[in-house]
TIGURO-912366 format. One record per atom (N, C-alpha, C, CB): residue in one letter; x, y, z. Coordinates in steps of 0.1 Angstrom, whole numbers, plus 5000, padded with zeros to 4 digits. Glycine has a CB too. Layout:
<rs>
aXYZ...
</rs>
This chain:
<rs>
m518662322980m518162322972m516762202970m519162322965e517262122982e516062042986e515362112999e516561882990l515762223004l515362283015l513962403006l517062373024g514962452993g513862562985g512762472980g514662652970l513362352975l511962292968l510962252981l512362132957k511362232991k510262203004k509562353005k511062143023k510162463002k509562583010k508662652996k510962703019v509162592983v508062632971v507262572969v508362642959l507162432974l505462342974l504862402984l505462162977s505062502993s504262493003s503162642996s505262513020v504262692985v503462822979v502662742966v504762962973y503262582958y502362572946y502262412948y502962622931r501062402962r501062282966r499962192956r500762292982e499762242941e499462142933e500462052926e498662202925w501562132927w502762052925w502661882935w504262162931a502661932946a503061822957a501561752955a503561892975g500561772948g499261672951g499161552942g497961742949r497861502939r498361392934r496861382926r498961272946l496561382910l495561312903l494261242911l496261222895g493361262908g492361212913g490861232907g492461242923k489661212913k488461222907k487361322922k487961042901n486261412909n485261442923n484261382924n484661572925e482861362932e482361292936e481261332924e482261292950d481661422913d480661412899d481761312895d480361582885g482561262893g483561182882g484861282877g482461142868d485061422881d485661522874d487461502873d485161652881l488361532865l489461502869l489661612878l490361462859v490461612895v490761742899v492261712903v489761792912i492961792907i494161782915i493961772930i494961902913l494161622937l493761642952l495061742965l493561452958l494661852969l495661922974l496461822988l494962072977n497061712991n497261612994n498761623001n496861522984d499461712996d500861732997d501661593001d500961853009k501161512996k502261382993k503861412986k501361282981g503661542981g504961552980g505261512964g505661452991v506561532958v507361542948v508561472949v507461672945r508961362938r509961292939r511161342934r509661202934l512461322948l513761392943l514561282938l514661492955v515561302929v516461162928v517961262930v516261042909e518961222938e520261252934e521161152925e520861282947a521861212918a522761092909a523961182907a521861042891s524561082897s526061152898s526961092885s526961102915a527761142878a528261102863a529561072871a528161222849e530361022866e531560962864e532361062853e531260812857c532261212851c532961262843c533061422846c532361212831t533561522845t533661632840t532261712830t534861602832l531461802832l530361832828l531161872815l529461922837n532361962815n532861982801n533361872792n533862072801q533661752795q533461652789q532261582783q533761612795a531261592790a530161572786a529361712772a529361542801m529761792775m529261902765m529961892755m529462032770p529061942742p527962012746p526661892743p527762172736f525261932751f524461792754f523861802739f523161782770k523561742729k522761682720k521661622720k523161632717p520761632709p519261542715p519561402711p517761582708s519461342720s519761202719s519561132733s521161172713m519661022730m518960892742m519760892756m519260702735s520460962753s521860992770s520761052778s523761152769l519861172773l519661322778l518761272788l519161442767l517961092784l517161062791l517461012803l516561002786a518761002807a519560962821a519661022832a520660952821l519461192825l519461312833l518161352837l520061422826h517061272836h515961322846h514761192849h514961472838p514161192858p513661082862p512261062845p513061112880s512160892846s511060932833s509960902841s511060842817w508460982830w507560972834w506260872833w507461052831k506760772834k506060662831k505660592844k506960582824g504560552849g503760512858g504660542870g503260382855v504260692872v505060742884v503660842888v506960832878e502760862901e501860962908e502161072907e501760942920e503561102910e504061172914e504061322903e505261102918l503461402903l503261572896l504361632887l503161712909v505361622898v506661662895v507861582901v506861792898q508961532890q509861492893q510961522889q509861422892v512261552901v513461612902v514361532902v513661682913q515461502895q517161482888q518261562896q517261542870l518561562906l520361612903l521061542899l521161652912t521861582892t522961472886t524161582890t522961402866r525361522898r526361632903r527361532887r527161632926f528061632886f529361592878f530861602886f529261692866t531761512883t532961552891t533661652892t533661512889c533061762882c534061892884c533061982893c534461982868g532161982900g531262032907g529962082904g531762102910s529862112888s528362092882s527762052884s527962072874m526362082882m525061992881m524062012872m524261992891v523261922869v522361932860v521061922867v522561842849v520261982862v518961942868v517861912861v518562012876g517461782860g516161742855g515261762859g515961662854f514161822854f512661822857f511461762849f512261952858t510761702854t509761632845t508461672855t510161442843a507061722848a505861762852a505261742845a505661862854n503661712850n502361672847n502061752839n501361652856h501761812828h501261912819h499961922820h501661882806l499161842824l498061862832l497761942845l497861752834v498661982852v498562092861v498662222857v499362082869a499662232848a500262332846a500962392832a500962322855d500362462821d501162502811d502562562813d500462572805g503562622802g504862602803g504762752813g505762572787n504362862808n503963002817n503762952834n502263072811s503062892836s503562842848s504562772855s502862792850t504762672843t506162602850t506962692853t506862512844s507462752843s508362822845s508562912856s508462862836n507462972855n507063092871n507663002881n505063132876f507162882880f507662782894f508762782895f507462642896l509662772886l511062722885l511662832891l511762672871v511562962885v511963122891v511763082905v510963272885a510863062909a510063062926a511262992934a508362942928w511462822928w512062782934w513862802936w511662692931g514062902925g515362952929g515363052939g515963002919q514363172937q514263242952q514163182960q513463322955a513463042966a513662932980a514762952982a513262762980c515362882971c517162872974c517862952984c518062902961r517863102977r518563192974r518063262986r518463252961g516763222997g516363263013g515463413004g518363313029l515163402994l513963552991l512863512992l513863622975e511763632993e510363572993e510063522979e509263682998i509063452981i508563422961i507563512959i507763262954y508163532949y507563692943y507763662925y508763872951p506063662918p505063682924p504263572927p504463762919i503263572940i502663452941i501663402933i502363452951p501263252929p500663232918p499063292921p500763072915f498863302911f496963352910f496663272907f496063452902r495363252914r494063102911r493063152909r493462992924n493063242906n491163292909n490463182894n490663552905r489663132898r489263012885r487863102880r488762812891g487563192887g486563342875g486263362870g486463442871i487463332862i488063342848i487363282838i489363302848f486863172842f486463072832f484963072836f487262912832s484263172841s482563192844s482163192830s481963352854p481463092826p480463082812p479263232813p479262892813r479063272799r478463362801r476863342802r478863422793d475863392806d474763382805d473663502797d474563362818p473163462784p473163292782p474463272772p471663222774p475363172771p476163082765p475763122750p475762922770r477263192744r477363192727r478563122722r477463342722f477762992715f479162912708f479262982691f478862692708e480463092694e480563192682e481863082672e481163402689f482263002677f483362942668f483062772670f485062992673e483962662662e483362552658e484762502673e483362492636h484262412678h485562382690h485362192689h484962462712r484562122680r484261972679r485061952672r483161922674g486461892670g487861852665g488561942666g488061822653m488562022673m489462122675m489762092693m488862282670e489762132703e489762082715e489161992722e489662142719f488061952713f487461842717f486761792706f486661862727t486961632711t486261482699t485661412707t487361352690s485361272703s484561182707s485261042710s483361182698e484660962719e485860862725e485960772714e485560772740k484960742701k484960672692k486760732685k483360682682i486660912681i487760922675i489260912679i487561012670k488960942693k490560922696k490660762700k490961032711k490260682694k490660552696k491860562683k489360432696d491360622675d491760612659d493460672661d490460732648y493260792671y494760842672y495760752680y494760972679p496860802672p498060722673p498860752686p498860742660s499060692699s499660762710s501060732708s499160732724v501360882719v503160912718v503860802719v503860992729d503660682729d504460562730d504960512709d503160422740n503660522702n503560472692n504160542685n502560432689t504260662682t504960762673t506260782679t504260892670i507160692685i508360772689i508860622681i508860812708m509760682666m509960592657m512060552660m509360682640d512460462657d514060412655d514660472648d514260282650d513660542633d514560642624d514660792629d514060652609i514060802640i513660952645i515261012646i512660962662v515861112640v516661172646v516261322651v517761172637v516661382662v516061502670v517161602660v516261502692h516961732651h518261782646h517761912652h518661782629e519161972661e518962102664e519662212653e519562122677v518962292652v519362402642v518762572653v518162372622h520762582645h520862742650h520462852643h522162772653f519562952645f519263022638f519863192643f517762982637s520563282636s521363362644s520363462643s522963402640f520663582651f519963672649f519363792638f520263702656e521263762630e520763862616e519863772606e522263912605f520163592606f519463552594f517863582598f519863382590l517463552612l516363562616l515463742614l516463512631a516563812616a516063912611a515763942594a516863982616k516963882585k516363862570k514763782568k517763762562l514763712579l513463612573l512363642582l513763432573k512463792589k511163862593k510963942579k511363972608a512263982578a511664132570a510964082555a513364252566k511563972554k511063912536k509663822540k512563772526a509463752553a508263712558a507363842556a508263652574s507563922559s506364042561s506664142551s506464132577t506764122540t506564172522t505364132521t507364092509m504464232518m503164212505m502364192522m503264032488n502164212531n500964152541n500364312539n501464072560g500464442532g499564502535g499064592545g499064432534t499964552556t500264662566t501364712568t500164642578n501764822574n502964862582n503664802593n502764962586k502664682596k503364592607k503964462604k502564552616s504964472607s506064342605s505364162612s507764392617y505464142604y504763962613y505863962624y504863772602s506063862635s506563832645s507763742642s505563782653t508963782650t509863662648t509563522645t510363652658f508463482662f507963352658f507263312647f507363302666e506163392642e505463372630e506363352619e504563482627s507563402615s507863432606s509063312602s508163562607l509763242614l510163112614l509862962614l510563132621v508462992624v507262922622v506862862609v506362992626a506463002600a506162992586a507562862574a506063192581h508362972577h510162902573h510062752574h511662962587l510162672588l510162562589l509062462583l510262552601w507762552582w506862442577w506862432564w505462452581r507362582558r507862522544r508962442541r508262612537a509962442551a510862362548a510862202548a511662402556i510162182561i509762052563i509161982557i509262042571t507962052552t506662022542t508161992527t504962212539k508862072522k509962002513k510461912517k510862062510a511261922526a512361802529a511561642531a513261842547t510261652532t509661532532t509061452519t508761562540s509161562509s508261542498s506761522497s508661432494l505861622505l504761542511l503861582496l503961612527g503061482494g502161502480g501161642478g500961362479g501361692468g501061802466g499761822470g501261812455l498661752468l497261782472l496661732487l496361722461e497861662497e497561662510e497961782515e498161572516t496761802527t496761912534t497561902546t495661952537t498261962552t499062002566t498762092573t500262022565h498862072585h498262192592h499662222608h496062142598v499862332612v500562382622v499962372639v500862522617r500162292645r499262352660r500462392670r497962212671i499362522671i500162592676i499462692689i500862662665s500562642698s499662702716s499362862716s500762682732v498962892726v498363032721v498063082735v496963022708d498463152743d498163192759d497063322759d499763242769g496163252763g495063322765g495463412778g493863232766r496763482782r496663552799r496463722794r498563522811a496763702779a496663832773a495863892766a497363852767r495363752760r494263832752r492963802756r494363812738l492263782768l490863792774l491163892774l490363732785n489663922779n489364062786n488564062797n488564162776p489164102808p489964212813p491364052810p489364292833r492364132813r493864052810r493463992821r495464132810v494263872821v494663752833v496063762836v494463592828p495863792848p497963852854p498663702847p498363862883m499663762842m500663642839m501063512850m502063712836e500663582861e501163492873e500363382875e501163552885y499263402863y498063272867y498463142864y496563282858f498463052876f498762932878f497962812873f498962932889g498162742861g497162662855g497462612842g495862732854n496862532833n496662572815n495762722815n495562432805l496362782808l495162882802l495962922783l495063062816v495662762776v495962782765v495162692755v497262772766l494962762747l494362682734l495262722720l492562742731w494962632710w495462622700w494862682685w495662512701a495862722677a495962762665a496162652655a496862862664f495262622642f495362522632f495862602622f494162442629p496762672616p497162702606p497062622593p498162732610s496162612582s496762452580s496662522559s495062242590a497362442550a497562432538a497762332530a498262482536k497062322517k497562242506k499162232505k496962292495a500062092502a500962102503a501662192490a501261992507k500962192480k501362252466k501462412468k500262202453d500262462473d500262562474d501162652486d499162572473l501162572495l502362622504l504062632499l502362512516l504162542491l505562542486l505562642475l506162392481r504562652466r504562742456r504162892455r503962692450e503762932469e503363072471e504963122484e501263082480p504963242480p505863272485p506263282502p505963342479l507263272512l507463272523l505863372531l509063332523p505663492525p505063592531p502963502531p505563782518y503163382521y501763342524y501363252532y501263312515a502563202540a502763092549a502463192561a504363012549a503863262564a503663402574a502063432575a504563552566k500863452563k499763552571k498763412575k498963712561l498863282570l498163172576l498463182589l498563052570i499663202593i499963122606i499563272615i501963052607h499963372610h499263522616h497763522618h499563642606d497263482610d495563472609d495063392619d495063402595a496163262617a494963192630a495363212641a494763042631v496563222643v496963282662v496263422662v499163322667s496263502653s495163622660s493663592663s494963742650k493163462656k491563422657k491463382669k490763312647v492763312675v492363282689v492463392698v493163192694n491263482700n491463632707n490063602719n491163812691n489963722726n489463692731n487563652732n490163752734n487163652720n485763582716n486363432714n484863662701y487163412712y487463262708y487263152725y489363272701f488163192733f488263182746f486763182753f489163302751k486463292750k485063272758k483963142753k484163422755s484163162738s483163032730s483762922736s483263012713f484762922740f485762762742f484762742755f488162762746i484862842764i484362852779i482762752779i484063042783d482262852772d480762822769d480562692766d480262902756f481262642752f480962532746f481462412758f481562512730a482562422766a483162322773a482062352787a484962342775t481562412790t480562412801t479062402800t480862522809y478362372784y477362372783y476862222772y477162502779k478162202763k478262132752k478761992751k478862202746a480462012759a481061902759a480561772766a482261922763e479861832779e479461692783e477961642778e479561702799q477461752776q476061692766q475961612758q475561762758e477261632752e477361562737e478661452742e477661702722a478961442750a479661322757a481361342751a478861142751l481761452749l482961482741l483961512750l482761602730i485261462747i486161442758i487461572752i486661242759p488561562762p489561692756p490161632743p490861742767t490861662733t491761632725t493061672731t491461672713a493361712747a494261752752a494461662760a494261852754d493961572765d493961442773d494161292760d492261442782t494361322748t494061212743t495561162742t493061232731n496261192748n497961132748n498661122733n498060962755m498161182722m498461202709m499761282705m497361242703s500061222697s501361362697s500961392682s503661312699a501161542674a501361572665a501961492652a501961652669m501861452642m502361362632m502461392619m501761272631y503561362610y503861372597y501861302592y505661272593p501761422584p502461502575p501861652582p502061462556n501361642594n501261772606n502361782616n499961752616l502061912616l503861962629l502662032644l505662182616e503762052650e503062102663e504462152666e502261982674v504262292672v505362392677v505162412689v505662522671d506162382699d506362412712d507262522711d506762302720s506962632718s507862782716s507962832733s506862942704w509062802736w509362832751w510462972751w510262682760l509863022736l511563172737l511263292746l512063282718r509563282751r509463392766r508963342774r508763522767f509463202778f509563152789f510363212801f509863042787p510463222813p512063282819p513363222825p511763362829f513363112817f514062992824f515463022825f513962862817y516163142819y517263192823y517063302838y517763272809d516363302842d515563402850d515963282866d513363422843v516263152863v516163082874v517163082879v515762972874d517563082891d519363102897d519263022914d519863342899f519862932912f519862862926f520562882934f519862762926g521262972932g522363052942g523563062934g522662982956g523962982920g525063002918g524863062901g526062882922g523763152897g523663212885g523063172877g524563232880c522663182866c521263142858c522363012852c520363272844p521262962846p522062822837p522462842827p521262702833y523462792827y524862772814y523762752803y526162602816v522762632800v522062602792v520962512792v522662582786f519862562789f518462532790f518062452778f517562662792m517462322779m517062242763m516262162769m518462142754p514962102761p514461982761p515161852761p513861992752s514061782768s514761642763s514561582752s514461552770y514261482753y514761402738y513461302741y516761312736l512761372725l511761292720l511861282710l510661302721p511761192704p511761172690p510361112681p512961082689a509661232687a508261212681a507961342667a506861222696e508561262652e508261362639e507061432643e508161292624g507361562639g506361672636g506361762647g504961622634t506961682662t506761812672t508061902675t506161742688m507962002672m509362092671m509562152686m509262242658f510562222692f510762272697f511362442699f511062192699l511262582699l511562662698l512462742711l510662702692l513762772709l514162832724l515162922724l514562722734p515063022731p516263162731p517563022731p516363332751s518563132723s520063052719s520463132733s521263102699f521363002742f521863032754f522963132755f522362932760v523263152740v523763272737v523963412738v523763262732g522463422744g521563522750g522063622738g521763582768d521863632726d521563762715d520863742706d522563812709g519963682708g518763712703g518463622694g518663842698s519363522694s519263402684s518563272688s520563362682i517763192684i516763072685i517562922682i515463102673d517262872690d518162712686d516762642684d519262622702a516162542672a514962472669a515462322670a514162522654f514662282677f514762102680f513962022671f514362042695i513961962661i513261912652i512861782648i513661952644p512461702649p512661542649p512361542631p511061422662l513061462626l513061412616l513361292610l513561462613s512861232602s512961062593s514461102593s512061012573q515260982591q516960992588q516761002571q518160802594d515660932564d515760992549d515661122550d514560952539n515061182555n514661342552n515761452556n513261382561l516861412568l517261502573l518261632565l517861442583a519261462561a520061582544a519361692534a520561472530s518061632534s517261742521s517061862532s515361672512f516261852551f516061922553f517462022556f515361882560k518361962559k520362032561k520162142553k522061922553q519762092537q520362152527q519562292527q520362072513i518462252529i517262382524i517062442536i515662352517c517662472549c516962502562c517262642561c517462432576y518562742559y519062822557y518662892548y519962812556s517862822536s517262902526s516462982525s516962862520l516463122517l515763252525l514863272510l517063412531d514963152496d513763122486d512563062489d514163042477
</rs>
């Protein structure tokens, strides 16, 4: 595995580099091949005795901490007495998005098995060339960019991790998701159904809002990552390496979200995600090139803040090929996020059962957990 990691880093050199500044003061990745951190560890029990892994502080022992390190990737290999192993992976999100990171992990497995790394990462940054003349068709202030003054008012991730937060794992069966999708897609005025993702996020948005007893006139929004690879025209290859994600922000007043049926929330999500299209991405590129520096704006993605109550952030790993990772012993038994008890930030993953079901990891305060458990499977 160590040799395979060395081989794949010769192809994905960004991960072996370091963050730095160029002569203009811009943040860059220095391709200096300083390498990644690899840690070997052992557990004094069998994997069977430790399973099933639940979202808890104990998971933090299975991967290196991201605090105070300069390496852009850290790996911990924890061997159990039965011979099984857990691979803990920590990566800097400034380097790559989830799609690129999952491709890297698949390539690492290929290198371990002596296979040719395929596909090779695509790095043509020409796709980010601004238009001449530029067209600012959408508002990007307060979305992707903010001022330094407003940034100071954001809570940091460290400050949002609270002692009373529980990361609750919910399993949604294929049958439940099919019913949920059918209900969410009623009254949408078309013959096309909303996606399973849109339907499930709509359901969770309403359930969490109800469980937390959010005030009726308060506004709540969901921050949803939207991959631009298939949305830009011309399309960008899926093997593009880097960050190619912008956000959609469906929002509603709590009273409307709970008074209206599920299709109302599903439509809000569908419309907001659909808006982040080719025109939106190109407007963002023009704005980032010509306006952001001129107005001394900074990216909200770099503010180290976490979505918090009454808002949500959804990190969907549903389409990432994590179960294609094979270091020589077959695919992972289970793939899951680590422990991040930041209220409002939830993860969606395909269940390791492989039957189309989905596992959701949802941080909630202890006071709201019981209420959420009562309603999370309700289709009302």
